[in-house]
N, C-alpha and C positions, 0 to 999 in steps of 0.2 A: 631335931626333926627337920626334914627338908621342906622348903617353902615352894609355893607355886613357881616362883622364879627359878629355883634350883632345878625343878623338874622340866620347865620349859627350855631352859638353856641346854640341858642334856638332850632333850627331844630334837631341837634344831641342829645340834652338833652332830647328830647321828642319822640325819635323813639320807636315805639311799634307795634308789630304784634298782632292784637287782635283775629285773626282767629286761629283755631286749625290746626296744621300741621300734615302730616303723621307721624305715630309712629316712623318710622325709621329716622326721621329728627330732628336735634337739632339746635336751634338758636344760632348764634355766635354774641353776643351783648357786645362789649367791653365798651360801653358807660355807663354801670352800674358800672364800676370801677372808683372810685374817682380819681385815678391817670390819667386815660384817660380823664376825664372831665377837669382836669388841663391842659393836653397837648392840647386838642381841643381849649381851651381858648387861650393858648399861641400861637398856630399855627395861628389861624385866626386873632388874634390881631396883629401878626407880619406881615402877608401878605395881609390881607383883610380889614384893618381898614379904609375903604373909601366908596365912593358911585359909584365906577365904575361897569359897567356891564361886565360880563365875558362870554366866550364861554365854554359850558360844554363838557367834555369828559366823556363818560359813559362806564365803564367796565361792568363786569358781576355781581359779588358780592364779598365782602371782603373775603380774605383767612386767615387761622389761623396763618400764619407767617408774615403777613403784616398789613393791616388795622384791621384785627381781633385781633391784639395785641395793636396797637398804636391808632386806631380810625381815622387815617388819610389815605385817599385812596391812594393805591399804595405806601405806605411809611412804610418800615420796621424800626425797632429800630435803625439800623445803619444809614440809610439815614436820619432819623429824627434828629439824633444827629450831624452827620457830614455835611450834606447838608443844613438842615433847622436850624441848630444851636439851637436845643431844647434838652437839656439834659434829659435823662430818665433812669430809673432803670431797664428796660426790658433786657432780655438776648439778646445780640447783635448777632442775627442770621439773615443771609441774605435771602431775598426772590427774586426769579428770576424776577418776574414782576417789582418789585421795582428797582432792579438793572438797568433794561432796561429803565424804565421811567426816572430815575434820570440821566442816560447818555443823554437822549433826553433833559431834562431840562438844564443840563450843556451845551450842544451844543447850546441850544436856547439863553443862556446868564445868566443862573443861576436862583435861586428860585425867587428872587425879580422880574426879568423880566418876568418869566413865569407866576407866580401866579397873577400878576397884570392884566393879560389878560385872564387867563384860570382857570377853576375850575374842579378838578378831582372828579368824583363820580362814581356811578354804577347804573345799572338798579334796583337792590335791594341794598339799602345802609346797610342792615344787611346781614351777611353771615350765612352759614349753614354747619353742619358737619354730617357725618354718619359713625359710627364705627371709629371715630377718624380721618377721612379723610375729606378733603374739598368736598363740595357738591355744584354744581351750581344750581341756581333756576330752570333751564330747564332740569335737569338730570332726574327728575321724574315728570310725567304728573300730578300726584296728588299734588305734591308740587307746581308746576307752577300754577295750577288752584287755589290752596288755597291762593297764594300770589297775585292774580290779583288785588284786591282792595288796598292792601298795596303798591304795585308797582305804581299803577295809582295815588294814593293820594300823595305819597312821590315825584314822579316826578313833580306833580303840585306844591307841596310845594317848591321844589327846584327852580322852575321858579321864584317864588316870592323872592328868595334871591337876585336876580339881574342878572338873566341869559338871555342872548340874545336868541331871538326866531327865528332869521333868519337862523342860522346854528347851528348844533350840530355835534359832532364827536363820532362815535361808535367804541369802541375798541373791535374788534371781528367781523370778516367778515361773520361768519356762523350763528349759532343759535341766537347769541346775536343780530345781525343786523336784522335777520328776525323777531324776536320778537319786536324789537323797531320800525321797519317799520310798522308792523301790528298795533301796539299801536298808532303810529303817524297818521296813516290813520283814526283811530277812534277818536282820541282826538285832532288832529291838534295842536300838541305841537310845532313843528319846521317846518320852511320852507324847509330846506334841511338837510339831514343826510349824513355825509361823513364817510364811513367805513375805518378803518385801521386794520391791523393784530393785534391780541391780543399780548401784551408783552410776556406773558408766552409761547405762540406758537412760537414766534420768538426765544426766548432763549432756548427752548427745542428742536425745530425741524429745525431751520434755523440759528443756532448760528454763523456759519462761514460767513453768509451774514448779520450779525448784523448791520454793518455800513451802508449797503444798506438800511435797514429798518429804521435806525435812520434818514437817508437822506429823506426817504419817509415821515416820521413823520414831519420833519422840513419843507418840501415843503408844506404840508397841513397847518401847524400852521402859517407859514409866509404868506400864501395866504389869511388868514382870517383877 
């Protein structure tokens, strides 16, 4: 019987956007890199080699200094090596969102405790850049429209990994939540969607209140 890890490794090995995107947008697909494929396999066999169902946390899309490098959602090369204990040859540059998420994970009890109950992902599991800068899937209407089928199909595929349908957590209380709520009304993916402030927003605009937001995350995680 296939494990969560087996299904996740297959999912990330086959991510592909088949539709044309606006000329100003470039796809950020780290899974084409053989080193990332090895990391994905090591990560999921370390933390997901079982049949447990997980609650999904959905961010926006990978950024160029986090999952856009490592292939692991909200995980920069530093957190991958120091927290997940997965050595890697990537430049050890920190990402704000990853710093926050791994402080939450540490407060929850560490990677083993967190990942046996939760799965970090994104509305779009592939990222985008424009002029060398991160681009969110909703930043351009043409891009959002072009990604509709990809987002819908990959969300459905992720449910089949072993994701609970009763509750999901949306990281981003604004546009990301509105998009997911609309999609959920159409597709009936989850019974309830719980919004939390996006990690980057916390680190960039509410850093002095970081501990308060870590507490808010823990309150939600521990309630599920």
